[in-house]
C-alpha atoms as a printed R data frame, in Angstrom:
    type eleno elety resid chain resno       x       y      z
1   ATOM     1    CA   VAL     A     1 -28.876   9.176 -0.685
2   ATOM     2    CA   GLU     A     2 -30.273   5.815  0.608
3   ATOM     3    CA   LEU     A     3 -32.467   3.586 -1.060
4   ATOM     4    CA   ASP     A     4 -34.728   0.985  0.770
5   ATOM     5    CA   VAL     A     5 -34.086  -2.673 -1.249
6   ATOM     6    CA   GLY     A     6 -36.972  -4.882 -0.148
7   ATOM     7    CA   GLU     A     7 -37.846  -5.077  3.451
8   ATOM     8    CA   LYS     A     8 -34.949  -5.754  5.045
9   ATOM     9    CA   GLY     A     9 -32.269  -4.155  2.967
10  ATOM    10    CA   GLU     A    10 -30.829  -0.644  2.414
11  ATOM    11    CA   LEU     A    11 -28.640   0.646 -0.317
12  ATOM    12    CA   ALA     A    12 -26.627   3.738  0.443
13  ATOM    13    CA   LEU     A    13 -24.984   6.136 -2.159
14  ATOM    14    CA   ALA     A    14 -22.723   9.256 -1.132
15  ATOM    15    CA   LEU     A    15 -20.191  11.282 -3.479
16  ATOM    16    CA   ARG     A    16 -17.958  14.064 -2.111
17  ATOM    17    CA   TYR     A    17 -15.442  16.534 -4.213
18  ATOM    18    CA   ASP     A    18 -12.247  17.882 -2.157
19  ATOM    19    CA   LYS     A    19 -10.303  20.490 -3.831
20  ATOM    20    CA   GLU     A    20  -7.601  22.027 -1.560
21  ATOM    21    CA   ASP     A    21  -5.449  24.952 -2.219
22  ATOM    22    CA   ARG     A    22  -2.296  24.923 -0.955
23  ATOM    23    CA   SER     A    23   0.601  27.597 -1.445
24  ATOM    24    CA   VAL     A    24   3.888  28.848  0.564
25  ATOM    25    CA   ASP     A    25   5.612  32.086  0.258
26  ATOM    26    CA   ASN     A    26   9.214  32.553  0.904
27  ATOM    27    CA   LYS     A    27  10.190  34.853  3.637
28  ATOM    28    CA   VAL     A    28  13.805  34.492  3.582
29  ATOM    29    CA   PRO     A    29  15.071  38.224  3.192
30  ATOM    30    CA   ASN     A    30  17.292  38.980  0.120
31  ATOM    31    CA   VAL     A    31  19.394  41.631  2.069
32  ATOM    32    CA   LEU     A    32  23.061  41.960  1.512
33  ATOM    33    CA   ASN     A    33  24.613  40.713  4.590
34  ATOM    34    CA   ALA     A    34  22.923  37.092  3.666
35  ATOM    35    CA   GLN     A    35  25.076  37.130  0.347
36  ATOM    36    CA   ILE     A    36  28.115  34.712  1.089
37  ATOM    37    CA   PHE     A    37  29.041  34.334  4.738
38  ATOM    38    CA   GLY     A    38  26.380  36.146  6.539
39  ATOM    39    CA   GLN     A    39  26.745  39.064  8.952
40  ATOM    40    CA   PHE     A    40  29.862  38.877 10.773
41  ATOM    41    CA   GLY     A    41  31.155  35.628  9.077
42  ATOM    42    CA   ARG     A    42  28.340  33.580 10.343
43  ATOM    43    CA   ALA     A    43  26.332  31.470  8.536
44  ATOM    44    CA   PRO     A    44  24.654  32.807  5.246
45  ATOM    45    CA   ILE     A    45  20.647  33.327  5.976
46  ATOM    46    CA   ASN     A    46  19.922  32.677  2.077
47  ATOM    47    CA   PRO     A    47  23.061  31.019  0.601
48  ATOM    48    CA   ALA     A    48  21.456  30.950 -3.056
49  ATOM    49    CA   TYR     A    49  21.150  34.525 -2.950
50  ATOM    50    CA   ASN     A    50  23.608  36.137 -5.340
51  ATOM    51    CA   GLY     A    51  23.021  40.110 -4.625
52  ATOM    52    CA   SER     A    52  20.532  40.973 -7.393
53  ATOM    53    CA   PRO     A    53  17.220  41.798 -5.968
54  ATOM    54    CA   ASP     A    54  15.533  39.370 -8.701
55  ATOM    55    CA   ASP     A    55  17.089  36.211 -7.323
56  ATOM    56    CA   THR     A    56  14.619  35.104 -4.815
57  ATOM    57    CA   ILE     A    57  13.130  31.993 -4.025
58  ATOM    58    CA   PRO     A    58   9.768  31.383 -5.406
59  ATOM    59    CA   ASN     A    59   6.429  31.280 -4.157
60  ATOM    60    CA   ARG     A    60   4.766  28.206 -4.889
61  ATOM    61    CA   ASP     A    61   1.172  27.147 -5.260
62  ATOM    62    CA   LYS     A    62  -0.853  24.062 -6.440
63  ATOM    63    CA   SER     A    63  -4.295  22.433 -6.139
64  ATOM    64    CA   PHE     A    64  -5.045  18.888 -5.281
65  ATOM    65    CA   SER     A    65  -8.850  17.537 -5.961
66  ATOM    66    CA   GLU     A    66 -10.455  14.345 -5.744
67  ATOM    67    CA   TRP     A    67 -13.820  12.670 -6.532
68  ATOM    68    CA   GLN     A    68 -14.771  10.188 -3.538
69  ATOM    69    CA   PRO     A    69 -17.724   7.937 -4.252
70  ATOM    70    CA   LYS     A    70 -18.843   5.720 -1.444
71  ATOM    71    CA   ILE     A    71 -21.421   2.579 -2.004
72  ATOM    72    CA   SER     A    72 -22.638   0.645  0.780
73  ATOM    73    CA   TYR     A    73 -25.125  -2.238  1.133
74  ATOM    74    CA   THR     A    74 -26.870  -3.253  4.813
75  ATOM    75    CA   TYR     A    75 -29.197  -6.259  5.004
76  ATOM    76    CA   ASP     A    76 -30.896  -6.725  8.510
77  ATOM    77    CA   PHE     A    77 -31.462 -10.367  9.038
78  ATOM    78    CA   THR     A    78 -33.016  -9.582 12.506
79  ATOM    79    CA   ASP     A    79 -33.263  -6.681 14.520
80  ATOM    80    CA   GLU     A    80 -30.706  -7.564 16.440
81  ATOM    81    CA   PHE     A    81 -28.203  -8.453 13.697
82  ATOM    82    CA   ASN     A    82 -27.142  -6.703 10.121
83  ATOM    83    CA   ALA     A    83 -24.414  -7.464  7.390
84  ATOM    84    CA   TYR     A    84 -22.850  -4.943  5.095
85  ATOM    85    CA   ALA     A    85 -20.622  -4.482  2.388
86  ATOM    86    CA   SER     A    86 -19.143  -1.209  1.152
87  ATOM    87    CA   TYR     A    87 -16.462   0.186 -1.154
88  ATOM    88    CA   GLY     A    88 -15.332   3.849 -0.744
89  ATOM    89    CA   VAL     A    89 -12.405   6.394 -1.950
90  ATOM    90    CA   GLY     A    90 -10.337   8.590  0.163
91  ATOM    91    CA   PHE     A    91  -8.115  11.162 -0.335
92  ATOM    92    CA   ARG     A    92  -5.277  13.382  1.570
93  ATOM    93    CA   SER     A    93  -4.120  16.394 -0.387
94  ATOM    94    CA   GLY     A    94  -0.605  16.731 -1.534
95  ATOM    95    CA   GLY     A    95   1.782  19.588 -0.803
96  ATOM    96    CA   PHE     A    96   5.347  20.864 -0.156
97  ATOM    97    CA   ASN     A    97   9.085  20.108  1.256
98  ATOM    98    CA   ASN     A    98  11.320  22.844  1.804
99  ATOM    99    CA   ILE     A    99  12.546  24.031 -1.406
100 ATOM   100    CA   GLY     A   100  16.157  22.518 -2.420
101 ATOM   101    CA   SER     A   101  15.301  19.545 -0.733
102 ATOM   102    CA   GLU     A   102  15.353  17.589 -3.858
103 ATOM   103    CA   ALA     A   103  18.881  18.996 -5.106
104 ATOM   104    CA   THR     A   104  19.982  18.250 -1.177
105 ATOM   105    CA   ILE     A   105  19.608  14.680 -0.988
106 ATOM   106    CA   ASP     A   106  20.661  14.017 -4.535
107 ATOM   107    CA   ASN     A   107  24.026  16.136 -4.068
108 ATOM   108    CA   ALA     A   108  24.718  14.232 -0.531
109 ATOM   109    CA   PHE     A   109  23.547  11.183 -1.656
110 ATOM   110    CA   GLY     A   110  22.586  10.562 -4.811
111 ATOM   111    CA   SER     A   111  26.020   8.201 -5.890
112 ATOM   112    CA   TYR     A   112  24.671   5.584 -3.374
113 ATOM   113    CA   PRO     A   113  23.176   2.712 -5.034
114 ATOM   114    CA   THR     A   114  20.466   2.178 -2.227
115 ATOM   115    CA   ALA     A   115  19.826   6.168 -1.886
116 ATOM   116    CA   PRO     A   116  16.205   7.338 -2.623
117 ATOM   117    CA   GLN     A   117  15.638   7.854 -5.973
118 ATOM   118    CA   ASN     A   118  12.740  10.476 -6.301
119 ATOM   119    CA   VAL     A   119  12.632  12.999 -3.375
120 ATOM   120    CA   ARG     A   120  11.100  16.165 -4.800
121 ATOM   121    CA   ASP     A   121  10.326  19.559 -3.447
122 ATOM   122    CA   ASN     A   122   6.621  18.929 -3.473
123 ATOM   123    CA   TYR     A   123   5.020  15.573 -2.910
124 ATOM   124    CA   ASP     A   124   1.511  14.426 -4.646
125 ATOM   125    CA   LYS     A   125  -1.730  13.373 -3.283
126 ATOM   126    CA   GLU     A   126  -2.561   9.877 -1.653
127 ATOM   127    CA   THR     A   127  -5.638   8.311 -2.473
128 ATOM   128    CA   THR     A   128  -7.300   4.868 -1.070
129 ATOM   129    CA   ASP     A   129  -9.791   2.265 -2.366
130 ATOM   130    CA   THR     A   130 -11.115   0.380  0.343
131 ATOM   131    CA   TYR     A   131 -13.639  -2.703  0.386
132 ATOM   132    CA   GLU     A   132 -15.050  -3.471  3.642
133 ATOM   133    CA   LEU     A   133 -17.538  -6.788  4.950
134 ATOM   134    CA   GLY     A   134 -18.976  -6.513  8.454
135 ATOM   135    CA   PHE     A   135 -21.321  -7.273 10.669
136 ATOM   136    CA   LYS     A   136 -22.877  -5.459 13.987
137 ATOM   137    CA   SER     A   137 -25.074  -7.323 16.402
138 ATOM   138    CA   GLN     A   138 -26.736  -7.023 19.740
139 ATOM   139    CA   TRP     A   139 -27.173 -10.313 22.236
140 ATOM   140    CA   LEU     A   140 -28.750 -10.982 25.517
141 ATOM   141    CA   ASP     A   141 -31.437  -8.461 25.401
142 ATOM   142    CA   ASN     A   142 -29.070  -5.793 24.136
143 ATOM   143    CA   SER     A   143 -26.604  -6.147 26.841
144 ATOM   144    CA   VAL     A   144 -24.271  -7.272 24.718
145 ATOM   145    CA   ARG     A   145 -22.855  -5.673 21.637
146 ATOM   146    CA   VAL     A   146 -20.353  -7.293 19.182
147 ATOM   147    CA   ASN     A   147 -19.400  -5.841 15.705
148 ATOM   148    CA   GLY     A   148 -16.781  -7.345 13.348
149 ATOM   149    CA   ALA     A   149 -15.348  -6.140  9.987
150 ATOM   150    CA   THR     A   150 -12.641  -7.214  7.478
151 ATOM   151    CA   PHE     A   151 -11.309  -5.076  4.867
152 ATOM   152    CA   TYR     A   152  -9.207  -4.470  2.002
153 ATOM   153    CA   THR     A   153  -7.129  -1.050  1.254
154 ATOM   154    CA   GLU     A   154  -5.180   0.053 -2.009
155 ATOM   155    CA   VAL     A   155  -3.077   3.023 -1.132
156 ATOM   156    CA   ASP     A   156  -1.741   5.115 -4.307
157 ATOM   157    CA   ASP     A   157   1.366   7.398 -3.500
158 ATOM   158    CA   TYR     A   158   1.165   6.612  0.323
159 ATOM   159    CA   GLN     A   159   2.608   9.748  1.665
160 ATOM   160    CA   PHE     A   160   5.855   9.138  3.711
161 ATOM   161    CA   PHE     A   161   7.644  10.887  6.237
162 ATOM   162    CA   ASN     A   162  11.731  10.769  5.577
163 ATOM   163    CA   PHE     A   163  14.136  12.230  8.196
164 ATOM   164    CA   PHE     A   164  17.441  12.619  6.437
165 ATOM   165    CA   ALA     A   165  21.051  13.254  8.306
166 ATOM   166    CA   GLY     A   166  23.939  14.250  6.696
167 ATOM   167    CA   PRO     A   167  26.640  16.941  5.848
168 ATOM   168    CA   PHE     A   168  24.048  19.418  5.046
169 ATOM   169    CA   GLY     A   169  22.601  18.801  8.880
170 ATOM   170    CA   LEU     A   170  18.833  17.528  9.567
171 ATOM   171    CA   LEU     A   171  15.926  17.672  6.681
172 ATOM   172    CA   ARG     A   172  12.405  16.350  7.096
173 ATOM   173    CA   VAL     A   173  10.642  15.469  3.647
174 ATOM   174    CA   VAL     A   174   7.494  13.617  2.789
175 ATOM   175    CA   SER     A   175   7.858  11.173 -0.213
176 ATOM   176    CA   ASN     A   176   5.300   9.208 -1.881
177 ATOM   177    CA   ILE     A   177   5.321   5.119 -2.021
178 ATOM   178    CA   ASP     A   178   3.684   4.295 -5.425
179 ATOM   179    CA   LYS     A   179   1.340   1.549 -4.116
180 ATOM   180    CA   VAL     A   180   0.597  -0.590 -1.101
181 ATOM   181    CA   GLU     A   181  -1.870  -2.886  0.057
182 ATOM   182    CA   ILE     A   182  -3.344  -3.552  3.258
183 ATOM   183    CA   TYR     A   183  -5.650  -6.264  4.567
184 ATOM   184    CA   GLY     A   184  -7.125  -6.285  7.812
185 ATOM   185    CA   ALA     A   185  -9.949  -7.841 10.341
186 ATOM   186    CA   GLU     A   186 -11.055  -6.160 13.524
187 ATOM   187    CA   ILE     A   187 -13.463  -6.783 16.196
188 ATOM   188    CA   ASP     A   188 -15.386  -5.006 19.242
189 ATOM   189    CA   PHE     A   189 -17.633  -5.713 21.754
190 ATOM   190    CA   ALA     A   190 -19.209  -4.068 25.065
191 ATOM   191    CA   TRP     A   191 -20.817  -5.950 27.788
192 ATOM   192    CA   ALA     A   192 -23.279  -4.295 30.393
193 ATOM   193    CA   ILE     A   193 -22.737  -6.778 33.168
194 ATOM   194    CA   ASN     A   194 -25.481  -4.814 35.255
195 ATOM   195    CA   ASN     A   195 -26.055  -1.376 36.653
196 ATOM   196    CA   TYR     A   196 -22.550  -0.647 37.556
197 ATOM   197    CA   PHE     A   197 -19.858  -2.521 35.660
198 ATOM   198    CA   THR     A   198 -19.320  -2.485 31.926
199 ATOM   199    CA   PHE     A   199 -16.487  -4.769 30.230
200 ATOM   200    CA   SER     A   200 -15.261  -3.777 26.480
201 ATOM   201    CA   GLY     A   201 -12.555  -4.192 24.196
202 ATOM   202    CA   GLY     A   202 -11.480  -5.103 20.587
203 ATOM   203    CA   TYR     A   203  -8.890  -6.337 18.275
204 ATOM   204    CA   GLY     A   204  -7.563  -5.253 14.910
205 ATOM   205    CA   ALA     A   205  -5.009  -7.340 12.971
206 ATOM   206    CA   ILE     A   206  -3.335  -5.924  9.905
207 ATOM   207    CA   SER     A   207  -1.237  -7.306  7.214
208 ATOM   208    CA   SER     A   208   0.546  -4.680  4.426
209 ATOM   209    CA   GLU     A   209   2.784  -4.964  1.659
210 ATOM   210    CA   ILE     A   210   4.717  -2.401 -0.113
211 ATOM   211    CA   LYS     A   211   4.112  -3.303 -3.721
212 ATOM   212    CA   GLN     A   212   5.823  -0.434 -5.744
213 ATOM   213    CA   ASN     A   213   8.573   1.994 -4.451
214 ATOM   214    CA   THR     A   214  10.021   3.832 -7.115
215 ATOM   215    CA   ASN     A   215  11.875   5.789 -4.228
216 ATOM   216    CA   ARG     A   216  13.349   2.749 -2.601
217 ATOM   217    CA   PRO     A   217  12.687  -0.422 -5.229
218 ATOM   218    CA   TYR     A   218  14.570  -2.709 -2.812
219 ATOM   219    CA   THR     A   219  12.101  -2.050 -0.225
220 ATOM   220    CA   GLU     A   220   8.877  -3.445 -2.176
221 ATOM   221    CA   GLY     A   221   7.604  -6.239 -0.249
222 ATOM   222    CA   ASN     A   222   8.509  -4.926  3.120
223 ATOM   223    CA   ASP     A   223   5.565  -3.982  5.278
224 ATOM   224    CA   LEU     A   224   4.104  -0.500  5.675
225 ATOM   225    CA   PRO     A   225   5.257   1.837  8.068
226 ATOM   226    CA   TYR     A   226   3.941   2.833 11.448
227 ATOM   227    CA   ALA     A   227   1.288   0.032 10.888
228 ATOM   228    CA   PRO     A   228   1.839  -2.586 13.631
229 ATOM   229    CA   ASP     A   229   0.459  -6.148 12.805
230 ATOM   230    CA   GLY     A   230  -2.004  -5.837 15.542
231 ATOM   231    CA   SER     A   231  -3.851  -3.791 18.463
232 ATOM   232    CA   GLY     A   232  -6.127  -4.003 20.616
233 ATOM   233    CA   ALA     A   233  -7.695  -3.150 24.163
234 ATOM   234    CA   LEU     A   234  -9.842  -4.391 27.087
235 ATOM   235    CA   SER     A   235 -11.433  -2.010 29.874
236 ATOM   236    CA   LEU     A   236 -13.603  -2.231 32.562
237 ATOM   237    CA   ASP     A   237 -15.893   0.556 33.514
238 ATOM   238    CA   PHE     A   238 -17.337   0.739 37.179
239 ATOM   239    CA   SER     A   239 -19.726   3.337 38.010
240 ATOM   240    CA   MET     A   240 -22.299   3.945 41.070
241 ATOM   241    CA   PRO     A   241 -24.176   7.042 42.656
242 ATOM   242    CA   VAL     A   242 -22.706   7.978 46.103
243 ATOM   243    CA   PHE     A   243 -24.168  10.787 48.274
244 ATOM   244    CA   GLY     A   244 -27.125  11.974 46.705
245 ATOM   245    CA   ASN     A   245 -26.536  13.297 43.099
246 ATOM   246    CA   LEU     A   246 -22.573  12.286 43.408
247 ATOM   247    CA   GLN     A   247 -21.031   9.616 40.689
248 ATOM   248    CA   TRP     A   248 -18.262   7.745 41.659
249 ATOM   249    CA   MET     A   249 -16.521   6.099 38.647
250 ATOM   250    CA   THR     A   250 -13.388   4.138 37.952
251 ATOM   251    CA   ARG     A   251 -11.948   2.799 34.629
252 ATOM   252    CA   LEU     A   252  -9.039   0.166 34.341
253 ATOM   253    CA   ASP     A   253  -7.952  -0.333 30.909
254 ATOM   254    CA   TYR     A   254  -5.278  -2.841 29.003
255 ATOM   255    CA   GLU     A   255  -3.779  -1.077 25.491
256 ATOM   256    CA   TYR     A   256  -1.803  -3.777 23.494
257 ATOM   257    CA   VAL     A   257   0.361  -2.893 20.335
258 ATOM   258    CA   GLY     A   258   1.912  -5.393 18.039
259 ATOM   259    CA   GLU     A   259   5.085  -5.399 16.266
260 ATOM   260    CA   THR     A   260   5.599  -2.232 14.138
261 ATOM   261    CA   TRP     A   261   8.185  -0.759 11.795
262 ATOM   262    CA   PHE     A   262   9.040   2.813 11.238
263 ATOM   263    CA   HIS     A   263  10.445   3.110  7.824
264 ATOM   264    CA   SER     A   264  10.414   1.286  4.515
265 ATOM   265    CA   VAL     A   265  13.847   0.163  5.150
266 ATOM   266    CA   GLN     A   266  13.534  -2.674  7.132
267 ATOM   267    CA   GLU     A   267  15.801  -6.015  6.803
268 ATOM   268    CA   ASP     A   268  17.553  -4.313  4.129
269 ATOM   269    CA   THR     A   269  21.431  -3.317  3.881
270 ATOM   270    CA   THR     A   270  22.135   0.386  3.043
271 ATOM   271    CA   ILE     A   271  24.974   2.169  1.947
272 ATOM   272    CA   ASN     A   272  25.518   4.839  4.158
273 ATOM   273    CA   TYR     A   273  27.763   8.125  4.929
274 ATOM   274    CA   PHE     A   274  30.250   6.057  7.180
275 ATOM   275    CA   THR     A   275  30.582   3.021  4.973
276 ATOM   276    CA   ASP     A   276  34.192   2.268  3.564
277 ATOM   277    CA   LEU     A   277  33.987   2.114 -0.095
278 ATOM   278    CA   SER     A   278  36.998   3.739 -0.749
279 ATOM   279    CA   GLY     A   279  35.288   6.735 -2.599
280 ATOM   280    CA   VAL     A   280  33.712   4.601 -5.228
281 ATOM   281    CA   TYR     A   281  30.276   5.796 -4.309
282 ATOM   282    CA   GLY     A   282  31.709   9.414 -3.229
283 ATOM   283    CA   VAL     A   283  31.435   8.194  0.691
284 ATOM   284    CA   PRO     A   284  34.230   8.792  3.187
285 ATOM   285    CA   GLY     A   285  36.152   5.839  3.722
286 ATOM   286    CA   PHE     A   286  35.389   5.571  7.775
287 ATOM   287    CA   GLY     A   287  35.138   1.452  7.448
288 ATOM   288    CA   PHE     A   288  32.070   1.298  9.529
289 ATOM   289    CA   GLY     A   289  30.374  -0.815  6.461
290 ATOM   290    CA   PRO     A   290  27.278  -0.697  5.007
291 ATOM   291    CA   SER     A   291  24.064  -0.463  7.746
292 ATOM   292    CA   GLU     A   292  21.564  -3.256  8.528
293 ATOM   293    CA   TYR     A   293  18.122  -2.357 10.087
294 ATOM   294    CA   SER     A   294  16.225  -5.547 11.424
295 ATOM   295    CA   ASN     A   295  16.355  -4.231 14.576
296 ATOM   296    CA   THR     A   296  14.731  -0.838 13.889
297 ATOM   297    CA   LYS     A   297  11.397  -2.910 14.279
298 ATOM   298    CA   ARG     A   298   9.567  -2.082 17.737
299 ATOM   299    CA   ASP     A   299   8.652  -5.110 20.097
300 ATOM   300    CA   ALA     A   300   4.989  -5.588 20.463
301 ATOM   301    CA   TYR     A   301   4.145  -4.113 24.048
302 ATOM   302    CA   GLY     A   302   1.213  -3.531 26.391
303 ATOM   303    CA   LYS     A   303   0.236  -1.040 29.246
304 ATOM   304    CA   PHE     A   304  -2.317  -0.474 31.893
305 ATOM   305    CA   ASN     A   305  -3.986   2.877 32.591
306 ATOM   306    CA   LEU     A   306  -6.205   3.845 35.219
307 ATOM   307    CA   ARG     A   307  -8.681   6.537 36.302
308 ATOM   308    CA   ALA     A   308 -10.720   6.857 38.976
309 ATOM   309    CA   GLY     A   309 -12.910  10.159 40.676
310 ATOM   310    CA   ILE     A   310 -16.148  11.772 41.423
311 ATOM   311    CA   SER     A   311 -18.656  13.859 39.871
312 ATOM   312    CA   GLY     A   312 -21.156  16.468 40.444
313 ATOM   313    CA   GLU     A   313 -23.681  18.179 38.273
314 ATOM   314    CA   HIS     A   314 -21.236  20.660 37.478
315 ATOM   315    CA   TRP     A   315 -17.872  19.355 38.482
316 ATOM   316    CA   SER     A   316 -15.968  16.407 38.732
317 ATOM   317    CA   ILE     A   317 -12.610  15.773 40.222
318 ATOM   318    CA   GLU     A   318 -10.536  12.194 38.704
319 ATOM   319    CA   ALA     A   319  -7.081  10.866 39.293
320 ATOM   320    CA   TRP     A   320  -5.323   9.066 36.889
321 ATOM   321    CA   SER     A   321  -2.363   7.181 36.101
322 ATOM   322    CA   LYS     A   322  -1.110   6.331 32.266
323 ATOM   323    CA   ASN     A   323   1.294   2.932 31.947
324 ATOM   324    CA   LEU     A   324   0.560   2.011 35.320
325 ATOM   325    CA   THR     A   325   3.195  -0.692 35.747
326 ATOM   326    CA   ASP     A   326   5.716   1.672 34.293
327 ATOM   327    CA   GLU     A   327   6.223  -0.201 31.197
328 ATOM   328    CA   ASP     A   328   9.551   0.341 29.424
329 ATOM   329    CA   TYR     A   329   9.112   0.471 25.539
330 ATOM   330    CA   LEU     A   330  10.094   2.679 22.403
331 ATOM   331    CA   GLU     A   331   7.544   5.244 21.285
332 ATOM   332    CA   GLU     A   332   9.226   5.756 17.934
333 ATOM   333    CA   ILE     A   333  12.338   4.721 16.099
334 ATOM   334    CA   ILE     A   334  13.048   6.815 13.348
335 ATOM   335    CA   PRO     A   335  15.919   5.623 10.864
336 ATOM   336    CA   ALA     A   336  18.151   7.461  8.751
337 ATOM   337    CA   PRO     A   337  19.537   5.155  6.441
338 ATOM   338    CA   GLU     A   338  21.699   7.321  4.329
339 ATOM   339    CA   PHE     A   339  23.763   8.195  7.684
340 ATOM   340    CA   GLY     A   340  23.826   5.006  9.038
341 ATOM   341    CA   GLY     A   341  21.667   5.114 12.391
342 ATOM   342    CA   SER     A   342  18.430   5.714 14.130
343 ATOM   343    CA   PHE     A   343  16.782   8.017 16.105
344 ATOM   344    CA   ILE     A   344  15.109   6.741 19.183
345 ATOM   345    CA   HIS     A   345  12.309   8.324 20.863
346 ATOM   346    CA   ASP     A   346  11.718   6.208 24.680
347 ATOM   347    CA   SER     A   347   8.637   6.285 26.206
348 ATOM   348    CA   ALA     A   348   7.608   8.489 28.875
349 ATOM   349    CA   GLY     A   349   7.317   5.697 31.582
350 ATOM   350    CA   ARG     A   350   4.315   5.902 34.204
351 ATOM   351    CA   ILE     A   351   2.654   9.701 34.183
352 ATOM   352    CA   SER     A   352   0.107  10.338 36.968
353 ATOM   353    CA   GLY     A   353  -2.155  13.714 37.351
354 ATOM   354    CA   VAL     A   354  -5.383  14.782 38.633
355 ATOM   355    CA   ASP     A   355  -8.055  16.617 36.571
356 ATOM   356    CA   VAL     A   356 -10.180  19.213 38.043
357 ATOM   357    CA   THR     A   357 -13.173  20.162 35.880
358 ATOM   358    CA   TYR     A   358 -16.189  22.848 36.494
359 ATOM   359    CA   THR     A   359 -18.646  23.624 33.542
360 ATOM   360    CA   PHE     A   360 -20.532  26.823 33.704
């Protein structure tokens, strides 16, 4: 619903309701050769099966719902400049982890003082409350566009993807971080220099904090995982007609990603599977000591990308190169604090190719 407020103001109201029904069905067979050691002495298919036809892994189902109101007010100072304020609620459905995740983590790491406290076989929905102030503007006879905004977001039950490694093997589990606060500001622009060149870009800065985390209380005060402290991009586009109806284009862009944590455990020291505690916490005495994870923050990096090609009415041929200068950086760092290490995903380096497209 949109309502005019005076000659230059507009009030917009919206309300959305989401309900998501989720279910998971057990497909692990109840057969005798899965009972103890599996067929031919190998690992069991279903180690919990005791031979009873009624002893099954249960199916699970649950509904997640949320009302999501949104309100915004926009004021047109001129035809080329307006400012706005808005508030809105966001929602992400909960879901299911592998059944037995809670027992597995508790049995393996439950005695560790820094172990996760509320890993469960399911996880809760995530909700956000976001407040935003911003502006949109046109300059120089509408050849320049500049937009900016600042925002505050409060997240309840933030869904965080955990990766556990231990004597049980590997286990991926989603858990909830109780409360997170995010402050941010962003600006973007586009400048049509002439009929051939366009220069555009943007930058966003974020400050985040874990305010409450009953899963790992010692991580309260840390940054939000997977949220770089800044990110931005610049691009220069060139386009001109050649040979009748053919069009030549070239695009050079630069991407920047700021420092990034990938886990709630950051500049923290944790007990792990190889810590020498003489069995006090049920940990083997391998003598490696506790883990310290300050090196798991990824450094800021930037990379160039280039694309050039020619197109007709129904076709195009474009050559491209991503990470043009072959910048070396880490794509992702996945700490496994209870195992005392991290899994590292390196960047792909420079990648080049050619796209051929035909539209019927």
